[in-house]
C-alpha positions as CSV (number, residue, x, y, z in Angstrom):
1,X,6.7,17.1,19.2
2,X,3.3,18.4,20.2
3,X,1.1,16.2,22.3
4,X,-2.5,15.9,21.0
5,X,-3.9,13.4,23.5
6,X,-3.1,12.0,26.9
7,X,-4.6,8.6,27.7
8,X,-6.4,8.2,31.0
9,X,-4.6,6.1,33.7
10,X,-1.3,6.4,31.9
11,X,2.1,7.6,33.0
12,X,1.6,10.8,31.0
13,X,-1.7,11.4,32.8
14,X,-0.1,10.8,36.2
15,X,2.6,13.4,35.3
16,X,-0.1,16.0,34.5
17,X,0.8,16.2,30.8
18,X,-1.7,17.9,28.6
19,X,-2.6,18.3,24.9
20,X,-0.5,21.2,23.6
21,X,2.6,20.3,25.6
22,X,5.7,19.8,23.6
23,X,8.2,16.9,24.1
24,X,11.6,18.4,23.6
25,X,14.0,15.6,24.6
26,X,14.4,12.2,26.3
27,X,17.6,11.6,28.2
28,X,19.1,14.6,26.5
29,X,18.3,13.4,22.9
30,X,16.2,15.8,20.9
31,X,12.9,14.4,19.8
32,X,12.1,15.3,16.2
33,X,9.5,12.8,15.3
34,X,7.5,9.7,16.4
35,X,10.4,7.4,15.6
36,X,12.7,9.3,17.9
37,X,10.1,9.1,20.7
38,X,9.5,5.4,20.3
39,X,13.2,4.7,20.2
40,X,14.2,6.6,23.3
41,X,11.1,6.0,25.4
42,X,11.9,2.3,25.8
43,X,14.7,3.0,28.4
44,X,13.8,1.9,32.0
45,X,14.9,5.3,33.4
46,X,14.2,8.4,31.4
47,X,14.4,12.1,31.8
48,X,11.5,13.6,29.9
49,X,11.8,17.3,28.9
50,X,8.4,19.0,28.4
51,X,7.7,22.6,27.3
52,X,4.5,24.3,28.2
53,X,3.9,28.0,27.6
54,X,7.6,28.6,27.0
55,X,8.6,27.0,30.3
56,X,10.5,23.7,30.3
57,X,10.2,21.0,32.9
58,X,12.1,17.7,33.3
59,X,10.3,14.6,34.7
60,X,12.3,11.7,35.9
61,X,10.5,8.4,35.2
62,X,11.2,4.8,36.1
63,X,9.2,2.2,34.2
64,X,9.3,-1.2,32.5
65,X,10.9,-1.0,29.0
66,X,7.5,-2.0,27.4
67,X,5.5,0.7,29.2
68,X,4.5,3.7,27.0
69,X,3.6,7.1,28.4
70,X,0.1,7.1,26.9
71,X,0.8,10.0,24.6
72,X,-0.4,10.8,21.1
73,X,1.2,13.4,18.8
74,X,0.6,15.5,15.7
75,X,1.2,13.6,12.4
76,X,4.8,13.9,11.1
77,X,5.5,16.5,8.5
78,X,6.0,14.3,5.4
79,X,9.0,15.0,3.3
80,X,8.3,15.8,-0.4
81,X,9.8,13.9,-3.3
82,X,12.2,15.9,-5.5
83,X,12.2,13.4,-8.3
84,X,10.3,13.8,-11.6
85,X,9.5,10.3,-12.7
86,X,7.8,10.2,-16.1
87,X,5.4,7.5,-14.8
88,X,4.6,9.2,-11.5
89,X,0.8,8.8,-10.9
90,X,0.6,12.1,-9.1
91,X,1.5,14.0,-12.3
92,X,-1.3,12.2,-14.1
93,X,-4.1,13.5,-11.8
94,X,-6.5,15.8,-13.5
95,X,-6.8,19.4,-12.4
96,X,-9.2,20.5,-9.7
97,X,-8.5,17.8,-7.1
98,X,-7.7,18.5,-3.5
99,X,-4.1,19.7,-3.0
100,X,-2.9,16.6,-1.2
101,X,-3.5,14.6,-4.4
102,X,-0.6,16.4,-6.0
103,X,1.8,15.8,-3.1
104,X,4.6,13.3,-3.8
105,X,6.0,11.9,-0.6
106,X,9.6,10.6,-0.2
107,X,9.9,9.9,3.4
108,X,11.9,6.9,4.8
109,X,10.0,7.1,8.0
110,X,6.7,6.3,6.2
111,X,8.6,3.5,4.5
112,X,9.2,1.9,7.9
113,X,5.9,2.8,9.5
114,X,3.5,2.2,6.6
115,X,5.4,0.3,3.9
116,X,5.6,3.3,1.5
117,X,8.2,2.9,-1.3
118,X,11.0,5.6,-1.4
119,X,13.9,6.0,-3.8
120,X,16.6,7.2,-1.4
121,X,17.7,9.8,-3.9
122,X,17.8,12.7,-1.4
123,X,18.4,10.8,1.8
124,X,21.2,12.3,4.0
125,X,24.0,10.6,5.9
126,X,22.3,11.7,9.1
127,X,19.1,9.9,8.0
128,X,21.1,6.8,7.1
129,X,22.7,6.8,10.5
130,X,19.3,7.2,12.2
131,X,17.9,4.3,10.2
132,X,20.8,2.1,11.4
133,X,20.8,3.4,15.0
134,X,17.0,3.0,15.5
135,X,16.9,-0.3,13.5
136,X,14.2,1.0,11.1
137,X,13.9,-2.3,9.3
138,X,12.5,-3.4,6.9
139,X,12.4,-0.5,4.4
140,X,10.8,-0.5,1.0
141,X,12.9,0.9,-1.8
142,X,11.9,1.9,-5.4
143,X,14.9,0.8,-7.6
144,X,13.5,0.8,-11.1
145,X,17.0,0.3,-12.6
146,X,20.6,0.0,-11.5
147,X,22.1,1.3,-14.7
148,X,22.9,4.9,-13.9
149,X,21.5,6.4,-17.2
150,X,18.3,4.4,-17.1
151,X,17.8,5.2,-13.4
152,X,18.3,8.9,-13.9
153,X,15.8,8.9,-16.7
154,X,13.2,7.0,-14.7
155,X,13.6,9.2,-11.7
156,X,13.9,12.4,-13.6
157,X,17.2,13.4,-12.0
158,X,20.4,14.6,-13.6
159,X,23.0,13.2,-11.3
160,X,24.2,9.9,-9.9
161,X,22.4,9.6,-6.6
162,X,24.9,6.9,-5.4
163,X,22.3,4.3,-4.8
164,X,24.7,1.4,-4.5
165,X,26.7,3.2,-1.7
166,X,23.4,3.6,0.2
167,X,22.5,0.0,-0.3
168,X,26.0,-1.0,0.8
169,X,25.6,1.0,4.0
170,X,22.2,-0.1,5.0
171,X,22.6,-3.8,4.2
172,X,26.1,-4.0,5.8
173,X,24.4,-2.7,9.0
174,X,21.7,-5.3,9.0
175,X,18.8,-3.4,7.6
176,X,16.4,-5.5,5.5
177,X,15.1,-4.1,2.3
178,X,12.2,-5.0,0.0
179,X,12.5,-3.4,-3.5
180,X,10.2,-2.7,-6.4
181,X,10.6,-2.0,-10.1
182,X,7.9,0.0,-12.0
183,X,8.3,-1.7,-15.4
184,X,8.3,0.6,-18.4
185,X,8.4,-1.5,-21.7
186,X,11.5,-0.7,-23.7
187,X,13.2,1.2,-20.9
188,X,14.0,-1.0,-17.9
189,X,13.1,-4.5,-19.1
190,X,15.2,-7.1,-20.9
191,X,18.9,-6.9,-20.2
192,X,18.5,-3.8,-18.1
193,X,16.2,-5.8,-15.8
194,X,18.6,-8.7,-15.7
195,X,21.4,-6.4,-14.6
196,X,19.2,-4.8,-12.0
197,X,18.2,-8.2,-10.5
198,X,21.7,-9.6,-10.5
199,X,23.0,-6.5,-8.6
200,X,20.2,-6.7,-6.1
201,X,20.6,-10.4,-5.6
202,X,24.2,-9.7,-4.6
203,X,22.8,-8.1,-1.4
204,X,20.7,-11.2,-0.5
205,X,19.6,-12.0,2.2
206,X,19.4,-8.3,3.3
207,X,17.6,-7.4,0.1
208,X,14.7,-9.9,0.5
209,X,12.5,-9.4,-2.6
210,X,12.0,-7.6,-5.8
211,X,8.5,-6.8,-7.0
212,X,7.8,-5.8,-10.6
213,X,4.6,-3.8,-11.2
214,X,3.4,-2.3,-14.5
215,X,3.4,1.4,-15.0
216,X,0.0,3.0,-14.9
217,X,-0.9,5.5,-17.7
218,X,-3.9,7.7,-17.2
219,X,-5.6,9.9,-19.9
220,X,-4.2,13.0,-18.2
221,X,-0.6,13.0,-19.6
222,X,-0.5,16.2,-21.5
223,X,3.1,17.4,-21.7
224,X,4.5,14.3,-20.1
225,X,7.2,12.0,-21.5
226,X,5.6,9.5,-23.9
227,X,5.8,5.9,-22.5
228,X,4.6,2.6,-23.8
229,X,1.9,0.8,-21.9
230,X,1.9,-2.9,-20.8
231,X,-0.3,-4.8,-23.3
232,X,-1.7,-8.4,-22.9
233,X,0.9,-9.7,-25.4
234,X,3.7,-7.9,-23.7
235,X,2.6,-9.3,-20.3
236,X,2.7,-12.8,-21.6
237,X,6.2,-12.4,-22.9
238,X,7.3,-10.7,-19.7
239,X,5.9,-13.4,-17.5
240,X,7.9,-16.0,-19.4
241,X,11.0,-14.0,-18.7
242,X,10.1,-13.6,-15.0
243,X,9.5,-17.3,-14.7
244,X,12.9,-18.1,-16.1
245,X,14.6,-15.6,-13.8
246,X,12.7,-16.7,-10.8
247,X,13.7,-20.4,-11.3
248,X,17.3,-19.2,-11.7
249,X,17.3,-17.3,-8.4
250,X,15.5,-20.1,-6.6
251,X,18.3,-22.5,-7.6
252,X,21.0,-20.0,-6.6
253,X,19.7,-18.4,-3.4
254,X,16.8,-20.6,-2.4
255,X,13.9,-18.3,-3.2
256,X,12.3,-16.9,-6.3
257,X,13.4,-13.3,-5.3
258,X,11.6,-11.7,-8.3
259,X,7.8,-11.5,-8.2
260,X,5.5,-10.1,-10.8
261,X,2.4,-8.3,-9.6
262,X,-1.0,-9.9,-10.0
263,X,-1.9,-7.4,-12.8
264,X,0.5,-9.0,-15.2
265,X,-1.1,-12.4,-14.9
266,X,-4.6,-11.0,-15.3
267,X,-3.6,-9.0,-18.3
268,X,-1.9,-12.0,-19.9
269,X,-4.9,-14.2,-19.2
270,X,-2.6,-16.6,-17.2
271,X,-3.6,-18.6,-14.1
272,X,-2.7,-17.0,-10.8
273,X,0.3,-19.0,-9.4
274,X,0.1,-21.2,-6.3
275,X,1.2,-20.1,-2.9
276,X,4.7,-21.6,-3.3
277,X,5.5,-19.1,-6.1
278,X,5.2,-16.2,-3.6
279,X,7.5,-17.6,-0.9
280,X,6.6,-15.5,2.2
281,X,4.3,-13.1,0.5
282,X,6.6,-10.3,1.4
283,X,5.0,-7.8,-1.0
284,X,1.4,-8.5,-0.6
285,X,0.4,-4.8,-0.1
286,X,2.2,-4.1,-3.4
287,X,-0.3,-6.2,-5.3
288,X,1.9,-9.3,-5.4
289,X,-0.1,-12.4,-4.4
290,X,-3.2,-10.6,-3.3
291,X,-5.4,-12.6,-5.7
292,X,-3.9,-15.9,-4.6
293,X,-4.5,-14.9,-1.0
294,X,-8.1,-13.9,-1.8
295,X,-8.8,-17.2,-3.5
296,X,-7.2,-19.3,-0.8
297,X,-9.1,-17.4,1.9
298,X,-12.3,-17.9,0.0
299,X,-11.6,-21.6,-0.3
300,X,-11.4,-21.8,3.5
301,X,-14.6,-19.7,3.8
302,X,-16.4,-22.1,1.4
303,X,-16.2,-24.8,4.1
304,X,-18.4,-22.8,6.4
305,X,-20.8,-21.3,3.8
306,X,-24.5,-21.8,4.7
307,X,-26.7,-23.7,2.3
308,X,-29.4,-21.0,2.7
309,X,-29.9,-17.6,4.3
310,X,-32.8,-17.0,6.7
311,X,-34.5,-14.6,4.2
312,X,-34.1,-13.3,0.7
313,X,-31.0,-11.1,0.4
314,X,-29.7,-9.2,-2.6
315,X,-26.4,-7.4,-2.6
316,X,-24.5,-5.5,-5.3
317,X,-20.7,-5.8,-5.3
318,X,-18.5,-3.3,-7.0
319,X,-15.2,-4.1,-8.6
320,X,-12.8,-2.7,-11.2
321,X,-12.5,-4.0,-14.7
322,X,-9.3,-5.9,-14.0
323,X,-10.9,-8.4,-11.5
324,X,-14.3,-8.8,-13.0
325,X,-13.9,-12.2,-14.7
326,X,-11.9,-13.7,-11.9
327,X,-14.4,-12.7,-9.2
328,X,-17.4,-13.7,-11.4
329,X,-16.0,-17.2,-12.1
330,X,-14.5,-18.1,-8.8
331,X,-16.4,-16.2,-6.1
332,X,-19.7,-14.6,-7.2
333,X,-21.0,-17.7,-8.9
334,X,-20.3,-19.8,-5.7
335,X,-22.1,-17.2,-3.5
336,X,-25.1,-17.3,-5.8
337,X,-25.4,-21.1,-5.1
338,X,-26.6,-20.2,-1.6
339,X,-30.4,-20.3,-1.4
340,X,-32.0,-16.8,-0.8
341,X,-28.8,-15.1,-1.8
342,X,-28.5,-12.9,-4.9
343,X,-25.1,-11.3,-5.4
344,X,-24.8,-9.0,-8.4
345,X,-21.3,-7.9,-9.4
346,X,-21.0,-4.6,-11.2
347,X,-17.6,-3.9,-12.9
348,X,-17.0,-0.1,-13.1
349,X,-15.1,1.5,-16.0
350,X,-12.7,4.2,-14.9
351,X,-13.8,7.3,-16.7
352,X,-12.0,9.6,-14.3
353,X,-8.5,8.4,-15.1
354,X,-9.3,6.6,-18.4
355,X,-10.2,3.0,-19.2
356,X,-6.6,1.9,-19.3
357,X,-6.7,2.2,-15.5
358,X,-8.5,-1.0,-14.5
359,X,-7.6,-1.7,-10.9
360,X,-10.3,-1.4,-8.2
361,X,-8.2,0.8,-5.9
362,X,-8.3,3.7,-8.4
363,X,-12.1,3.9,-8.8
364,X,-13.7,7.1,-7.9
365,X,-17.1,7.8,-6.2
366,X,-18.4,9.6,-9.3
367,X,-17.6,6.6,-11.6
368,X,-19.2,4.2,-9.3
369,X,-22.3,6.4,-9.1
370,X,-22.4,6.6,-12.9
371,X,-22.3,2.8,-13.2
372,X,-24.8,2.1,-10.4
373,X,-27.5,4.8,-10.8
374,X,-30.8,3.5,-12.0
375,X,-30.0,-0.1,-11.2
376,X,-31.9,-2.4,-8.8
377,X,-29.2,-2.5,-6.2
378,X,-31.0,-4.7,-3.7
379,X,-30.5,-4.4,0.1
380,X,-26.9,-3.0,0.0
381,X,-23.9,-2.0,-2.1
382,X,-20.6,-3.4,-1.0
383,X,-17.3,-1.7,-1.9
384,X,-13.8,-3.2,-1.7
385,X,-11.8,-1.4,1.0
386,X,-9.2,-0.4,-1.6
387,X,-11.6,2.1,-3.1
388,X,-11.5,4.5,-0.1
389,X,-9.1,5.7,2.6
390,X,-9.5,5.1,6.4
391,X,-12.1,8.0,6.5
392,X,-14.2,6.4,3.7
393,X,-13.3,9.1,1.2
394,X,-12.7,8.3,-2.5
395,X,-9.9,9.7,-4.6
396,X,-12.2,12.4,-6.0
397,X,-13.3,13.5,-2.5
398,X,-16.7,11.8,-2.7
399,X,-17.7,10.2,0.6
400,X,-19.3,6.8,1.0
401,X,-22.2,8.4,2.8
402,X,-22.6,10.8,-0.1
403,X,-22.6,7.9,-2.6
404,X,-25.2,6.1,-0.5
405,X,-27.4,9.2,-0.3
406,X,-27.3,9.7,-4.1
407,X,-28.1,6.1,-4.8
408,X,-30.8,5.8,-2.2
409,X,-29.2,2.5,-1.0
410,X,-26.9,1.6,1.9
411,X,-23.3,1.5,0.8
412,X,-20.8,-0.4,2.9
413,X,-17.0,-1.0,2.8
414,X,-15.9,-4.6,2.9
415,X,-12.9,-4.4,5.2
416,X,-13.1,-8.1,6.3
417,X,-13.3,-9.8,2.9
418,X,-16.3,-11.9,1.8
419,X,-16.7,-13.4,5.3
420,X,-17.9,-10.0,6.5
421,X,-20.5,-9.9,3.8
422,X,-21.8,-13.4,4.6
423,X,-21.9,-12.8,8.3
424,X,-23.7,-9.5,8.0
425,X,-26.2,-10.9,5.6
426,X,-27.0,-13.8,7.9
427,X,-27.3,-11.6,11.0
428,X,-29.5,-9.0,9.3
429,X,-32.1,-11.6,8.1
430,X,-32.0,-13.4,11.5
431,X,-32.9,-10.2,13.4
432,X,-35.1,-8.6,10.7
């Protein structure tokens, strides 16, 4: 692994390590990735093998187990997915985007490090052994279906990938798993879903949860397998089934086990369940319980909301079409009760992927610009953090600063929920 940075006043700095040096091994174990490094560097006494300009040097180090070396490394080379899922969003991107938008990752290391879902179709015995040895737990696994024929169809493979043997191995060695099912109406619902759940529940408590999320179908599906979308009527019927199954598993194993994503409830026009329906909120980043968490957090924030801001303030808040009614009725209306505060919410239609894609996280810079141009945007435009990556770049490669320049209005990313918006509005007017 190539070192890219050495922190000052660190063990690595004391050893004279430099960017460009390569970590070859620790205590004789070859270091292939950051997980290997983190696992072996915890020993109190280590022999660190470094290569520089073709020359290898071994450093003997004594340290506390929690002490790092102060080293940063090149990003891992992500493993590519070999599946051909008919609902894969990558295949539904339009032409002309940056190359990374067409890359499908299938890397168990990112499952552990970042919560990415993987299918385990091409994982090797060596990889499984590494997961167990290094205690890479929990992992996040896309199941979709247990039935072999249905699973092969949904993954676009022509062989039995021996999923159950892999689940047997991981769970018997104490690895915890969170699983998901991308629901395709008429394919992996009904009895197929019940069979999948009963099989996964047999691994409880090592398999901790099953999230069900609806497939997303963009307008860019030329040549792809036809699939049926999730409609509002379908969502209502499906939620009734999930409620029945959840009560069954709560009685049998003490938790609901199956969790429908928030999108189902919004599509069906159903109330968002209370906190108890989500148990430990173990799949929050998968869109399961995010709305409940948002509402509960805002309820706490309401207790501290000011009656008035120091000066007149107008903000524009962007959202996708899915959340517009919930935000308008529960949050925006309450913020507008604050004197001198004018919050205008603008729901944005997804022209880039098609109007069937309604979630905020798939909005593009160009669609937001199309909706906002020519409007009175006030002091600032606020974007939900899900619209952009950590570098403030949208899916279509637009940048936040580019959007701001085109609109002629400051555009900010709300990474700290509505509390951040209130705090910044108050501070700006106090010091204006």
